[in-house]
PDB file of N, H, CA, C and O in Angstrom:
ATOM      1  N   MET A   1     104.648  48.472  26.313  1.00  0.00           N
ATOM      2  CA  MET A   1     103.728  48.897  27.338  1.00  0.00           C
ATOM      3  C   MET A   1     102.304  48.760  26.820  1.00  0.00           C
ATOM      4  O   MET A   1     102.046  48.917  25.627  1.00  0.00           O
ATOM      5  N   ASP A   2     101.414  48.475  27.703  1.00  0.00           N
ATOM      6  H   ASP A   2     101.624  48.348  28.672  1.00  0.00           H
ATOM      7  CA  ASP A   2     100.002  48.311  27.391  1.00  0.00           C
ATOM      8  C   ASP A   2      99.378  49.666  27.051  1.00  0.00           C
ATOM      9  O   ASP A   2      99.607  50.657  27.743  1.00  0.00           O
ATOM     10  N   LEU A   3      98.589  49.693  25.980  1.00  0.00           N
ATOM     11  H   LEU A   3      98.402  48.888  25.418  1.00  0.00           H
ATOM     12  CA  LEU A   3      97.947  50.925  25.546  1.00  0.00           C
ATOM     13  C   LEU A   3      97.020  51.484  26.620  1.00  0.00           C
ATOM     14  O   LEU A   3      96.960  52.698  26.813  1.00  0.00           O
ATOM     15  N   ASN A   4      96.305  50.621  27.313  1.00  0.00           N
ATOM     16  H   ASN A   4      96.354  49.635  27.157  1.00  0.00           H
ATOM     17  CA  ASN A   4      95.421  51.087  28.383  1.00  0.00           C
ATOM     18  C   ASN A   4      96.202  51.755  29.509  1.00  0.00           C
ATOM     19  O   ASN A   4      95.725  52.719  30.108  1.00  0.00           O
ATOM     20  N   GLN A   5      97.389  51.253  29.798  1.00  0.00           N
ATOM     21  H   GLN A   5      97.776  50.469  29.311  1.00  0.00           H
ATOM     22  CA  GLN A   5      98.231  51.876  30.826  1.00  0.00           C
ATOM     23  C   GLN A   5      98.656  53.271  30.380  1.00  0.00           C
ATOM     24  O   GLN A   5      98.699  54.198  31.189  1.00  0.00           O
ATOM     25  N   LEU A   6      98.969  53.421  29.095  1.00  0.00           N
ATOM     26  H   LEU A   6      98.933  52.668  28.438  1.00  0.00           H
ATOM     27  CA  LEU A   6      99.330  54.739  28.587  1.00  0.00           C
ATOM     28  C   LEU A   6      98.156  55.713  28.682  1.00  0.00           C
ATOM     29  O   LEU A   6      98.341  56.869  29.062  1.00  0.00           O
ATOM     30  N   TYR A   7      96.952  55.254  28.340  1.00  0.00           N
ATOM     31  H   TYR A   7      96.802  54.314  28.031  1.00  0.00           H
ATOM     32  CA  TYR A   7      95.766  56.098  28.493  1.00  0.00           C
ATOM     33  C   TYR A   7      95.623  56.547  29.954  1.00  0.00           C
ATOM     34  O   TYR A   7      95.384  57.721  30.234  1.00  0.00           O
ATOM     35  N   PHE A   8      95.771  55.608  30.860  1.00  0.00           N
ATOM     36  H   PHE A   8      95.966  54.653  30.633  1.00  0.00           H
ATOM     37  CA  PHE A   8      95.654  55.892  32.294  1.00  0.00           C
ATOM     38  C   PHE A   8      96.703  56.909  32.729  1.00  0.00           C
ATOM     39  O   PHE A   8      96.383  57.904  33.380  1.00  0.00           O
ATOM     40  N   ASP A   9      97.966  56.650  32.363  1.00  0.00           N
ATOM     41  H   ASP A   9      98.226  55.841  31.835  1.00  0.00           H
ATOM     42  CA  ASP A   9      99.051  57.547  32.756  1.00  0.00           C
ATOM     43  C   ASP A   9      98.833  58.955  32.202  1.00  0.00           C
ATOM     44  O   ASP A   9      99.083  59.946  32.889  1.00  0.00           O
ATOM     45  N   HIS A  10      98.364  59.034  30.953  1.00  0.00           N
ATOM     46  H   HIS A  10      98.161  58.229  30.395  1.00  0.00           H
ATOM     47  CA  HIS A  10      98.091  60.330  30.334  1.00  0.00           C
ATOM     48  C   HIS A  10      97.022  61.078  31.133  1.00  0.00           C
ATOM     49  O   HIS A  10      97.180  62.263  31.426  1.00  0.00           O
ATOM     50  N   GLN A  11      95.954  60.399  31.477  1.00  0.00           N
ATOM     51  H   GLN A  11      95.826  59.436  31.239  1.00  0.00           H
ATOM     52  CA  GLN A  11      94.870  61.034  32.225  1.00  0.00           C
ATOM     53  C   GLN A  11      95.337  61.494  33.599  1.00  0.00           C
ATOM     54  O   GLN A  11      94.992  62.595  34.028  1.00  0.00           O
ATOM     55  N   ILE A  12      96.107  60.680  34.289  1.00  0.00           N
ATOM     56  H   ILE A  12      96.388  59.786  33.940  1.00  0.00           H
ATOM     57  CA  ILE A  12      96.618  61.051  35.619  1.00  0.00           C
ATOM     58  C   ILE A  12      97.491  62.293  35.527  1.00  0.00           C
ATOM     59  O   ILE A  12      97.399  63.179  36.377  1.00  0.00           O
ATOM     60  N   LEU A  13      98.337  62.368  34.502  1.00  0.00           N
ATOM     61  H   LEU A  13      98.411  61.649  33.811  1.00  0.00           H
ATOM     62  CA  LEU A  13      99.182  63.548  34.354  1.00  0.00           C
ATOM     63  C   LEU A  13      98.363  64.802  34.079  1.00  0.00           C
ATOM     64  O   LEU A  13      98.707  65.880  34.563  1.00  0.00           O
ATOM     65  N   LEU A  14      97.286  64.675  33.310  1.00  0.00           N
ATOM     66  H   LEU A  14      97.007  63.799  32.917  1.00  0.00           H
ATOM     67  CA  LEU A  14      96.427  65.834  33.068  1.00  0.00           C
ATOM     68  C   LEU A  14      95.728  66.280  34.354  1.00  0.00           C
ATOM     69  O   LEU A  14      95.558  67.475  34.597  1.00  0.00           O
ATOM     70  N   ILE A  15      95.329  65.315  35.167  1.00  0.00           N
ATOM     71  H   ILE A  15      95.466  64.344  34.970  1.00  0.00           H
ATOM     72  CA  ILE A  15      94.720  65.646  36.463  1.00  0.00           C
ATOM     73  C   ILE A  15      95.742  66.356  37.342  1.00  0.00           C
ATOM     74  O   ILE A  15      95.431  67.369  37.967  1.00  0.00           O
ATOM     75  N   LYS A  16      96.956  65.828  37.390  1.00  0.00           N
ATOM     76  H   LYS A  16      97.209  65.004  36.882  1.00  0.00           H
ATOM     77  CA  LYS A  16      98.013  66.459  38.185  1.00  0.00           C
ATOM     78  C   LYS A  16      98.313  67.861  37.680  1.00  0.00           C
ATOM     79  O   LYS A  16      98.551  68.769  38.476  1.00  0.00           O
ATOM     80  N   ALA A  17      98.304  68.046  36.363  1.00  0.00           N
ATOM     81  H   ALA A  17      98.110  67.309  35.716  1.00  0.00           H
ATOM     82  CA  ALA A  17      98.546  69.376  35.797  1.00  0.00           C
ATOM     83  C   ALA A  17      97.463  70.348  36.239  1.00  0.00           C
ATOM     84  O   ALA A  17      97.747  71.497  36.577  1.00  0.00           O
ATOM     85  N   GLY A  18      96.233  69.886  36.233  1.00  0.00           N
ATOM     86  H   GLY A  18      96.002  68.953  35.958  1.00  0.00           H
ATOM     87  CA  GLY A  18      95.126  70.734  36.646  1.00  0.00           C
ATOM     88  C   GLY A  18      95.162  71.110  38.113  1.00  0.00           C
ATOM     89  O   GLY A  18      94.611  72.139  38.503  1.00  0.00           O
ATOM     90  N   ARG A  19      95.798  70.295  38.924  1.00  0.00           N
ATOM     91  H   ARG A  19      96.245  69.459  38.606  1.00  0.00           H
ATOM     92  CA  ARG A  19      95.866  70.532  40.367  1.00  0.00           C
ATOM     93  C   ARG A  19      97.223  71.083  40.816  1.00  0.00           C
ATOM     94  O   ARG A  19      97.459  71.261  42.011  1.00  0.00           O
ATOM     95  N   ALA A  20      98.104  71.348  39.864  1.00  0.00           N
ATOM     96  H   ALA A  20      97.913  71.202  38.894  1.00  0.00           H
ATOM     97  CA  ALA A  20      99.469  71.777  40.189  1.00  0.00           C
ATOM     98  C   ALA A  20      99.463  73.087  40.971  1.00  0.00           C
ATOM     99  O   ALA A  20      98.631  73.965  40.742  1.00  0.00           O
ATOM    100  N   SER A  21     100.406  73.194  41.894  1.00  0.00           N
ATOM    101  H   SER A  21     101.082  72.481  42.080  1.00  0.00           H
ATOM    102  CA  SER A  21     100.493  74.374  42.751  1.00  0.00           C
ATOM    103  C   SER A  21     101.305  75.503  42.128  1.00  0.00           C
ATOM    104  O   SER A  21     101.362  76.603  42.676  1.00  0.00           O
ATOM    105  N   SER A  22     101.929  75.239  40.992  1.00  0.00           N
ATOM    106  H   SER A  22     101.883  74.345  40.546  1.00  0.00           H
ATOM    107  CA  SER A  22     102.699  76.287  40.316  1.00  0.00           C
ATOM    108  C   SER A  22     102.624  76.086  38.803  1.00  0.00           C
ATOM    109  O   SER A  22     102.333  74.993  38.317  1.00  0.00           O
ATOM    110  N   ALA A  23     102.891  77.161  38.079  1.00  0.00           N
ATOM    111  H   ALA A  23     103.128  78.049  38.474  1.00  0.00           H
ATOM    112  CA  ALA A  23     102.897  77.089  36.618  1.00  0.00           C
ATOM    113  C   ALA A  23     103.999  76.153  36.127  1.00  0.00           C
ATOM    114  O   ALA A  23     103.816  75.436  35.143  1.00  0.00           O
ATOM    115  N   GLU A  24     105.128  76.159  36.804  1.00  0.00           N
ATOM    116  H   GLU A  24     105.276  76.741  37.604  1.00  0.00           H
ATOM    117  CA  GLU A  24     106.248  75.297  36.407  1.00  0.00           C
ATOM    118  C   GLU A  24     105.885  73.824  36.551  1.00  0.00           C
ATOM    119  O   GLU A  24     106.152  73.027  35.652  1.00  0.00           O
ATOM    120  N   LEU A  25     105.287  73.465  37.662  1.00  0.00           N
ATOM    121  H   LEU A  25     105.070  74.112  38.392  1.00  0.00           H
ATOM    122  CA  LEU A  25     104.880  72.078  37.878  1.00  0.00           C
ATOM    123  C   LEU A  25     103.790  71.667  36.894  1.00  0.00           C
ATOM    124  O   LEU A  25     103.805  70.551  36.373  1.00  0.00           O
ATOM    125  N   ARG A  26     102.842  72.574  36.640  1.00  0.00           N
ATOM    126  H   ARG A  26     102.829  73.480  37.064  1.00  0.00           H
ATOM    127  CA  ARG A  26     101.791  72.285  35.661  1.00  0.00           C
ATOM    128  C   ARG A  26     102.407  72.010  34.288  1.00  0.00           C
ATOM    129  O   ARG A  26     102.012  71.070  33.598  1.00  0.00           O
ATOM    130  N   HIS A  27     103.377  72.839  33.902  1.00  0.00           N
ATOM    131  H   HIS A  27     103.698  73.603  34.463  1.00  0.00           H
ATOM    132  CA  HIS A  27     104.030  72.656  32.608  1.00  0.00           C
ATOM    133  C   HIS A  27     104.756  71.311  32.541  1.00  0.00           C
ATOM    134  O   HIS A  27     104.704  70.635  31.513  1.00  0.00           O
ATOM    135  N   GLU A  28     105.426  70.919  33.614  1.00  0.00           N
ATOM    136  H   GLU A  28     105.468  71.468  34.449  1.00  0.00           H
ATOM    137  CA  GLU A  28     106.126  69.626  33.645  1.00  0.00           C
ATOM    138  C   GLU A  28     105.147  68.480  33.417  1.00  0.00           C
ATOM    139  O   GLU A  28     105.431  67.566  32.642  1.00  0.00           O
ATOM    140  N   HIS A  29     104.000  68.523  34.085  1.00  0.00           N
ATOM    141  H   HIS A  29     103.770  69.265  34.714  1.00  0.00           H
ATOM    142  CA  HIS A  29     102.998  67.468  33.904  1.00  0.00           C
ATOM    143  C   HIS A  29     102.438  67.480  32.482  1.00  0.00           C
ATOM    144  O   HIS A  29     102.204  66.424  31.893  1.00  0.00           O
ATOM    145  N   GLU A  30     102.226  68.675  31.936  1.00  0.00           N
ATOM    146  H   GLU A  30     102.416  69.532  32.414  1.00  0.00           H
ATOM    147  CA  GLU A  30     101.707  68.774  30.574  1.00  0.00           C
ATOM    148  C   GLU A  30     102.699  68.234  29.553  1.00  0.00           C
ATOM    149  O   GLU A  30     102.300  67.577  28.592  1.00  0.00           O
ATOM    150  N   VAL A  31     103.978  68.501  29.747  1.00  0.00           N
ATOM    151  H   VAL A  31     104.302  69.036  30.528  1.00  0.00           H
ATOM    152  CA  VAL A  31     104.997  67.981  28.844  1.00  0.00           C
ATOM    153  C   VAL A  31     105.056  66.459  28.936  1.00  0.00           C
ATOM    154  O   VAL A  31     105.162  65.777  27.916  1.00  0.00           O
ATOM    155  N   SER A  32     104.987  65.929  30.150  1.00  0.00           N
ATOM    156  H   SER A  32     104.901  66.483  30.978  1.00  0.00           H
ATOM    157  CA  SER A  32     104.995  64.470  30.314  1.00  0.00           C
ATOM    158  C   SER A  32     103.777  63.849  29.642  1.00  0.00           C
ATOM    159  O   SER A  32     103.887  62.815  28.984  1.00  0.00           O
ATOM    160  N   ALA A  33     102.612  64.482  29.810  1.00  0.00           N
ATOM    161  H   ALA A  33     102.523  65.322  30.345  1.00  0.00           H
ATOM    162  CA  ALA A  33     101.398  63.993  29.150  1.00  0.00           C
ATOM    163  C   ALA A  33     101.548  64.050  27.640  1.00  0.00           C
ATOM    164  O   ALA A  33     101.071  63.166  26.928  1.00  0.00           O
ATOM    165  N   SER A  34     102.204  65.081  27.156  1.00  0.00           N
ATOM    166  H   SER A  34     102.592  65.799  27.734  1.00  0.00           H
ATOM    167  CA  SER A  34     102.424  65.227  25.721  1.00  0.00           C
ATOM    168  C   SER A  34     103.294  64.092  25.175  1.00  0.00           C
ATOM    169  O   SER A  34     103.025  63.553  24.101  1.00  0.00           O
ATOM    170  N   HIS A  35     104.321  63.744  25.916  1.00  0.00           N
ATOM    171  H   HIS A  35     104.539  64.182  26.788  1.00  0.00           H
ATOM    172  CA  HIS A  35     105.181  62.622  25.495  1.00  0.00           C
ATOM    173  C   HIS A  35     104.373  61.326  25.431  1.00  0.00           C
ATOM    174  O   HIS A  35     104.522  60.541  24.495  1.00  0.00           O
ATOM    175  N   ILE A  36     103.534  61.112  26.412  1.00  0.00           N
ATOM    176  H   ILE A  36     103.413  61.750  27.172  1.00  0.00           H
ATOM    177  CA  ILE A  36     102.707  59.906  26.424  1.00  0.00           C
ATOM    178  C   ILE A  36     101.719  59.931  25.262  1.00  0.00           C
ATOM    179  O   ILE A  36     101.472  58.896  24.643  1.00  0.00           O
ATOM    180  N   ALA A  37     101.151  61.095  24.958  1.00  0.00           N
ATOM    181  H   ALA A  37     101.352  61.936  25.461  1.00  0.00           H
ATOM    182  CA  ALA A  37     100.242  61.205  23.812  1.00  0.00           C
ATOM    183  C   ALA A  37     100.954  60.802  22.528  1.00  0.00           C
ATOM    184  O   ALA A  37     100.369  60.142  21.669  1.00  0.00           O
ATOM    185  N   GLY A  38     102.204  61.194  22.398  1.00  0.00           N
ATOM    186  H   GLY A  38     102.680  61.731  23.095  1.00  0.00           H
ATOM    187  CA  GLY A  38     102.983  60.783  21.232  1.00  0.00           C
ATOM    188  C   GLY A  38     103.164  59.282  21.162  1.00  0.00           C
ATOM    189  O   GLY A  38     103.097  58.693  20.083  1.00  0.00           O
ATOM    190  N   ARG A  39     103.394  58.659  22.307  1.00  0.00           N
ATOM    191  H   ARG A  39     103.448  59.137  23.183  1.00  0.00           H
ATOM    192  CA  ARG A  39     103.538  57.198  22.343  1.00  0.00           C
ATOM    193  C   ARG A  39     102.224  56.512  21.990  1.00  0.00           C
ATOM    194  O   ARG A  39     102.206  55.502  21.285  1.00  0.00           O
ATOM    195  N   ILE A  40     101.119  57.075  22.491  1.00  0.00           N
ATOM    196  H   ILE A  40     101.133  57.894  23.064  1.00  0.00           H
ATOM    197  CA  ILE A  40      99.801  56.503  22.171  1.00  0.00           C
ATOM    198  C   ILE A  40      99.550  56.591  20.676  1.00  0.00           C
ATOM    199  O   ILE A  40      99.124  55.614  20.059  1.00  0.00           O
ATOM    200  N   GLY A  41      99.810  57.758  20.085  1.00  0.00           N
ATOM    201  H   GLY A  41     100.156  58.551  20.586  1.00  0.00           H
ATOM    202  CA  GLY A  41      99.626  57.917  18.644  1.00  0.00           C
ATOM    203  C   GLY A  41     100.479  56.952  17.856  1.00  0.00           C
ATOM    204  O   GLY A  41     100.030  56.395  16.854  1.00  0.00           O
ATOM    205  N   CYS A  42     101.691  56.753  18.296  1.00  0.00           N
ATOM    206  H   CYS A  42     102.055  57.206  19.110  1.00  0.00           H
ATOM    207  CA  CYS A  42     102.614  55.829  17.630  1.00  0.00           C
ATOM    208  C   CYS A  42     102.079  54.401  17.684  1.00  0.00           C
ATOM    209  O   CYS A  42     102.081  53.691  16.678  1.00  0.00           O
ATOM    210  N   MET A  43     101.623  53.988  18.856  1.00  0.00           N
ATOM    211  H   MET A  43     101.621  54.565  19.673  1.00  0.00           H
ATOM    212  CA  MET A  43     101.094  52.632  18.992  1.00  0.00           C
ATOM    213  C   MET A  43      99.824  52.462  18.167  1.00  0.00           C
ATOM    214  O   MET A  43      99.631  51.432  17.520  1.00  0.00           O
ATOM    215  N   GLN A  44      98.961  53.473  18.191  1.00  0.00           N
ATOM    216  H   GLN A  44      99.118  54.309  18.716  1.00  0.00           H
ATOM    217  CA  GLN A  44      97.733  53.376  17.406  1.00  0.00           C
ATOM    218  C   GLN A  44      98.048  53.297  15.915  1.00  0.00           C
ATOM    219  O   GLN A  44      97.427  52.527  15.181  1.00  0.00           O
ATOM    220  N   ARG A  45      99.008  54.091  15.477  1.00  0.00           N
ATOM    221  H   ARG A  45      99.513  54.716  16.073  1.00  0.00           H
ATOM    222  CA  ARG A  45      99.390  54.068  14.060  1.00  0.00           C
ATOM    223  C   ARG A  45      99.896  52.689  13.658  1.00  0.00           C
ATOM    224  O   ARG A  45      99.582  52.199  12.573  1.00  0.00           O
ATOM    225  N   SER A  46     100.675  52.069  14.530  1.00  0.00           N
ATOM    226  H   SER A  46     100.930  52.467  15.411  1.00  0.00           H
ATOM    227  CA  SER A  46     101.216  50.749  14.211  1.00  0.00           C
ATOM    228  C   SER A  46     100.124  49.686  14.118  1.00  0.00           C
ATOM    229  O   SER A  46     100.306  48.649  13.480  1.00  0.00           O
ATOM    230  N   MET A  47      98.972  49.961  14.772  1.00  0.00           N
ATOM    231  H   MET A  47      98.825  50.803  15.290  1.00  0.00           H
ATOM    232  CA  MET A  47      97.842  49.034  14.722  1.00  0.00           C
ATOM    233  C   MET A  47      96.826  49.424  13.654  1.00  0.00           C
ATOM    234  O   MET A  47      95.821  48.738  13.465  1.00  0.00           O
ATOM    235  N   GLY A  48      97.094  50.533  12.954  1.00  0.00           N
ATOM    236  H   GLY A  48      97.910  51.090  13.107  1.00  0.00           H
ATOM    237  CA  GLY A  48      96.178  50.984  11.911  1.00  0.00           C
ATOM    238  C   GLY A  48      94.951  51.702  12.432  1.00  0.00           C
ATOM    239  O   GLY A  48      93.948  51.808  11.726  1.00  0.00           O
ATOM    240  N   ALA A  49      95.016  52.198  13.664  1.00  0.00           N
ATOM    241  H   ALA A  49      95.831  52.112  14.238  1.00  0.00           H
ATOM    242  CA  ALA A  49      93.856  52.882  14.259  1.00  0.00           C
ATOM    243  C   ALA A  49      93.690  54.273  13.655  1.00  0.00           C
ATOM    244  O   ALA A  49      94.669  54.988  13.439  1.00  0.00           O
ATOM    245  N   SER A  50      92.463  54.643  13.389  1.00  0.00           N
ATOM    246  H   SER A  50      91.668  54.062  13.564  1.00  0.00           H
ATOM    247  CA  SER A  50      92.194  55.937  12.763  1.00  0.00           C
ATOM    248  C   SER A  50      92.352  57.108  13.722  1.00  0.00           C
ATOM    249  O   SER A  50      92.415  58.254  13.279  1.00  0.00           O
ATOM    250  N   GLY A  51      92.417  56.851  15.022  1.00  0.00           N
ATOM    251  H   GLY A  51      92.366  55.920  15.383  1.00  0.00           H
ATOM    252  CA  GLY A  51      92.535  57.920  16.010  1.00  0.00           C
ATOM    253  C   GLY A  51      93.939  58.437  16.217  1.00  0.00           C
ATOM    254  O   GLY A  51      94.126  59.398  16.964  1.00  0.00           O
ATOM    255  N   ALA A  52      94.937  57.837  15.584  1.00  0.00           N
ATOM    256  H   ALA A  52      94.784  57.057  14.978  1.00  0.00           H
ATOM    257  CA  ALA A  52      96.333  58.224  15.803  1.00  0.00           C
ATOM    258  C   ALA A  52      96.594  59.708  15.558  1.00  0.00           C
ATOM    259  O   ALA A  52      97.289  60.326  16.365  1.00  0.00           O
ATOM    260  N   PRO A  53      96.073  60.317  14.481  1.00  0.00           N
ATOM    261  CA  PRO A  53      96.341  61.745  14.272  1.00  0.00           C
ATOM    262  C   PRO A  53      95.822  62.631  15.403  1.00  0.00           C
ATOM    263  O   PRO A  53      96.401  63.682  15.676  1.00  0.00           O
ATOM    264  N   SER A  54      94.753  62.224  16.052  1.00  0.00           N
ATOM    265  H   SER A  54      94.283  61.370  15.830  1.00  0.00           H
ATOM    266  CA  SER A  54      94.237  62.998  17.185  1.00  0.00           C
ATOM    267  C   SER A  54      95.241  63.029  18.324  1.00  0.00           C
ATOM    268  O   SER A  54      95.405  64.056  18.983  1.00  0.00           O
ATOM    269  N   TRP A  55      95.909  61.916  18.558  1.00  0.00           N
ATOM    270  H   TRP A  55      95.775  61.081  18.023  1.00  0.00           H
ATOM    271  CA  TRP A  55      96.913  61.867  19.621  1.00  0.00           C
ATOM    272  C   TRP A  55      98.147  62.656  19.231  1.00  0.00           C
ATOM    273  O   TRP A  55      98.800  63.242  20.094  1.00  0.00           O
ATOM    274  N   ASP A  56      98.481  62.685  17.941  1.00  0.00           N
ATOM    275  H   ASP A  56      97.949  62.210  17.240  1.00  0.00           H
ATOM    276  CA  ASP A  56      99.594  63.518  17.502  1.00  0.00           C
ATOM    277  C   ASP A  56      99.300  64.986  17.800  1.00  0.00           C
ATOM    278  O   ASP A  56     100.195  65.734  18.195  1.00  0.00           O
ATOM    279  N   ALA A  57      98.054  65.395  17.612  1.00  0.00           N
ATOM    280  H   ALA A  57      97.327  64.787  17.291  1.00  0.00           H
ATOM    281  CA  ALA A  57      97.675  66.778  17.907  1.00  0.00           C
ATOM    282  C   ALA A  57      97.827  67.068  19.402  1.00  0.00           C
ATOM    283  O   ALA A  57      98.214  68.173  19.783  1.00  0.00           O
ATOM    284  N   LEU A  58      97.528  66.093  20.238  1.00  0.00           N
ATOM    285  H   LEU A  58      97.214  65.196  19.929  1.00  0.00           H
ATOM    286  CA  LEU A  58      97.685  66.271  21.683  1.00  0.00           C
ATOM    287  C   LEU A  58      99.153  66.287  22.095  1.00  0.00           C
ATOM    288  O   LEU A  58      99.499  66.752  23.181  1.00  0.00           O
ATOM    289  N   ALA A  59      99.998  65.781  21.226  1.00  0.00           N
ATOM    290  H   ALA A  59      99.717  65.404  20.343  1.00  0.00           H
ATOM    291  CA  ALA A  59     101.425  65.720  21.536  1.00  0.00           C
ATOM    292  C   ALA A  59     102.142  67.002  21.151  1.00  0.00           C
ATOM    293  O   ALA A  59     103.373  67.037  21.151  1.00  0.00           O
ATOM    294  N   ALA A  60     101.410  68.047  20.825  1.00  0.00           N
ATOM    295  H   ALA A  60     100.410  68.019  20.825  1.00  0.00           H
ATOM    296  CA  ALA A  60     102.036  69.320  20.453  1.00  0.00           C
ATOM    297  C   ALA A  60     102.153  70.221  21.681  1.00  0.00           C
ATOM    298  O   ALA A  60     101.161  70.505  22.353  1.00  0.00           O
ATOM    299  N   ILE A  61     103.354  70.658  21.958  1.00  0.00           N
ATOM    300  H   ILE A  61     104.160  70.427  21.412  1.00  0.00           H
ATOM    301  CA  ILE A  61     103.624  71.588  23.053  1.00  0.00           C
ATOM    302  C   ILE A  61     104.385  72.774  22.469  1.00  0.00           C
ATOM    303  O   ILE A  61     105.357  72.587  21.737  1.00  0.00           O
ATOM    304  N   ASP A  62     103.961  73.958  22.780  1.00  0.00           N
ATOM    305  H   ASP A  62     103.171  74.109  23.374  1.00  0.00           H
ATOM    306  CA  ASP A  62     104.618  75.175  22.294  1.00  0.00           C
ATOM    307  C   ASP A  62     104.766  75.172  20.779  1.00  0.00           C
ATOM    308  O   ASP A  62     105.834  75.487  20.254  1.00  0.00           O
ATOM    309  N   ASN A  63     103.694  74.815  20.078  1.00  0.00           N
ATOM    310  H   ASN A  63     102.826  74.559  20.504  1.00  0.00           H
ATOM    311  CA  ASN A  63     103.671  74.788  18.611  1.00  0.00           C
ATOM    312  C   ASN A  63     104.715  73.858  18.012  1.00  0.00           C
ATOM    313  O   ASN A  63     105.095  74.021  16.853  1.00  0.00           O
ATOM    314  N   ARG A  64     105.177  72.894  18.778  1.00  0.00           N
ATOM    315  H   ARG A  64     104.868  72.761  19.720  1.00  0.00           H
ATOM    316  CA  ARG A  64     106.186  71.957  18.288  1.00  0.00           C
ATOM    317  C   ARG A  64     105.724  70.555  18.636  1.00  0.00           C
ATOM    318  O   ARG A  64     105.446  70.273  19.801  1.00  0.00           O
ATOM    319  N   SER A  65     105.638  69.671  17.657  1.00  0.00           N
ATOM    320  H   SER A  65     105.864  69.900  16.710  1.00  0.00           H
ATOM    321  CA  SER A  65     105.175  68.316  17.911  1.00  0.00           C
ATOM    322  C   SER A  65     106.278  67.493  18.563  1.00  0.00           C
ATOM    323  O   SER A  65     107.414  67.460  18.091  1.00  0.00           O
ATOM    324  N   LEU A  66     105.924  66.837  19.643  1.00  0.00           N
ATOM    325  H   LEU A  66     105.001  66.863  20.027  1.00  0.00           H
ATOM    326  CA  LEU A  66     106.854  65.926  20.300  1.00  0.00           C
ATOM    327  C   LEU A  66     106.675  64.502  19.799  1.00  0.00           C
ATOM    328  O   LEU A  66     107.462  63.620  20.141  1.00  0.00           O
ATOM    329  N   ALA A  67     105.645  64.270  18.991  1.00  0.00           N
ATOM    330  H   ALA A  67     105.005  64.987  18.714  1.00  0.00           H
ATOM    331  CA  ALA A  67     105.361  62.916  18.546  1.00  0.00           C
ATOM    332  C   ALA A  67     106.454  62.381  17.635  1.00  0.00           C
ATOM    333  O   ALA A  67     106.789  61.198  17.709  1.00  0.00           O
ATOM    334  N   GLY A  68     107.010  63.214  16.788  1.00  0.00           N
ATOM    335  H   GLY A  68     106.738  64.175  16.727  1.00  0.00           H
ATOM    336  CA  GLY A  68     108.065  62.764  15.872  1.00  0.00           C
ATOM    337  C   GLY A  68     109.263  62.176  16.600  1.00  0.00           C
ATOM    338  O   GLY A  68     109.654  61.044  16.311  1.00  0.00           O
ATOM    339  N   PRO A  69     109.871  62.925  17.555  1.00  0.00           N
ATOM    340  CA  PRO A  69     110.998  62.363  18.296  1.00  0.00           C
ATOM    341  C   PRO A  69     110.642  61.106  19.075  1.00  0.00           C
ATOM    342  O   PRO A  69     111.466  60.199  19.197  1.00  0.00           O
ATOM    343  N   VAL A  70     109.417  61.043  19.604  1.00  0.00           N
ATOM    344  H   VAL A  70     108.749  61.780  19.504  1.00  0.00           H
ATOM    345  CA  VAL A  70     109.004  59.848  20.346  1.00  0.00           C
ATOM    346  C   VAL A  70     108.955  58.652  19.402  1.00  0.00           C
ATOM    347  O   VAL A  70     109.443  57.576  19.746  1.00  0.00           O
ATOM    348  N   ARG A  71     108.367  58.826  18.207  1.00  0.00           N
ATOM    349  H   ARG A  71     107.970  59.700  17.927  1.00  0.00           H
ATOM    350  CA  ARG A  71     108.311  57.722  17.238  1.00  0.00           C
ATOM    351  C   ARG A  71     109.719  57.290  16.855  1.00  0.00           C
ATOM    352  O   ARG A  71     109.989  56.098  16.705  1.00  0.00           O
ATOM    353  N   HIS A  72     110.604  58.247  16.698  1.00  0.00           N
ATOM    354  H   HIS A  72     110.384  59.215  16.820  1.00  0.00           H
ATOM    355  CA  HIS A  72     111.975  57.920  16.333  1.00  0.00           C
ATOM    356  C   HIS A  72     112.642  57.098  17.444  1.00  0.00           C
ATOM    357  O   HIS A  72     113.332  56.119  17.161  1.00  0.00           O
ATOM    358  N   GLN A  73     112.441  57.486  18.681  1.00  0.00           N
ATOM    359  H   GLN A  73     111.880  58.282  18.912  1.00  0.00           H
ATOM    360  CA  GLN A  73     113.048  56.774  19.814  1.00  0.00           C
ATOM    361  C   GLN A  73     112.515  55.355  19.917  1.00  0.00           C
ATOM    362  O   GLN A  73     113.224  54.467  20.390  1.00  0.00           O
ATOM    363  N   GLN A  74     111.288  55.122  19.486  1.00  0.00           N
ATOM    364  H   GLN A  74     110.712  55.844  19.101  1.00  0.00           H
ATOM    365  CA  GLN A  74     110.691  53.804  19.591  1.00  0.00           C
ATOM    366  C   GLN A  74     110.932  52.959  18.340  1.00  0.00           C
ATOM    367  O   GLN A  74     110.437  51.836  18.238  1.00  0.00           O
ATOM    368  N   GLY A  75     111.689  53.501  17.395  1.00  0.00           N
ATOM    369  H   GLY A  75     112.091  54.412  17.477  1.00  0.00           H
ATOM    370  CA  GLY A  75     112.023  52.724  16.214  1.00  0.00           C
ATOM    371  C   GLY A  75     111.029  52.843  15.076  1.00  0.00           C
ATOM    372  O   GLY A  75     111.117  52.089  14.107  1.00  0.00           O
ATOM    373  N   TYR A  76     110.084  53.771  15.168  1.00  0.00           N
ATOM    374  H   TYR A  76     110.013  54.383  15.955  1.00  0.00           H
ATOM    375  CA  TYR A  76     109.124  53.991  14.090  1.00  0.00           C
ATOM    376  C   TYR A  76     109.601  55.154  13.237  1.00  0.00           C
ATOM    377  O   TYR A  76     110.257  56.069  13.735  1.00  0.00           O
ATOM    378  N   LEU A  77     109.281  55.122  11.992  1.00  0.00           N
ATOM    379  H   LEU A  77     108.748  54.379  11.588  1.00  0.00           H
ATOM    380  CA  LEU A  77     109.598  56.253  11.125  1.00  0.00           C
ATOM    381  C   LEU A  77     108.428  57.207  11.136  1.00  0.00           C
ATOM    382  O   LEU A  77     107.273  56.784  11.110  1.00  0.00           O
ATOM    383  N   ALA A  78     108.718  58.481  11.175  1.00  0.00           N
ATOM    384  H   ALA A  78     109.657  58.825  11.196  1.00  0.00           H
ATOM    385  CA  ALA A  78     107.662  59.504  11.204  1.00  0.00           C
ATOM    386  C   ALA A  78     106.970  59.611   9.860  1.00  0.00           C
ATOM    387  O   ALA A  78     106.055  60.419   9.698  1.00  0.00           O
TER     388      ALA A  78
END
């Protein structure tokens, strides 16, 4: 997937979270955005980008990083 598309999708999910009509729906959008942040960090890391750790921080939900499992699913080692 294109990195720019991931940036776009992440931003749209954050907008949807901010406009959500319930806490449950907001949480669902935030979790989805978190998964995408993990994918962005993974792609940036594979390209040697210095911003990858920032995206890993955004991929943390409930004090638990989702970036590790995402990297594993995509064939990257954490």
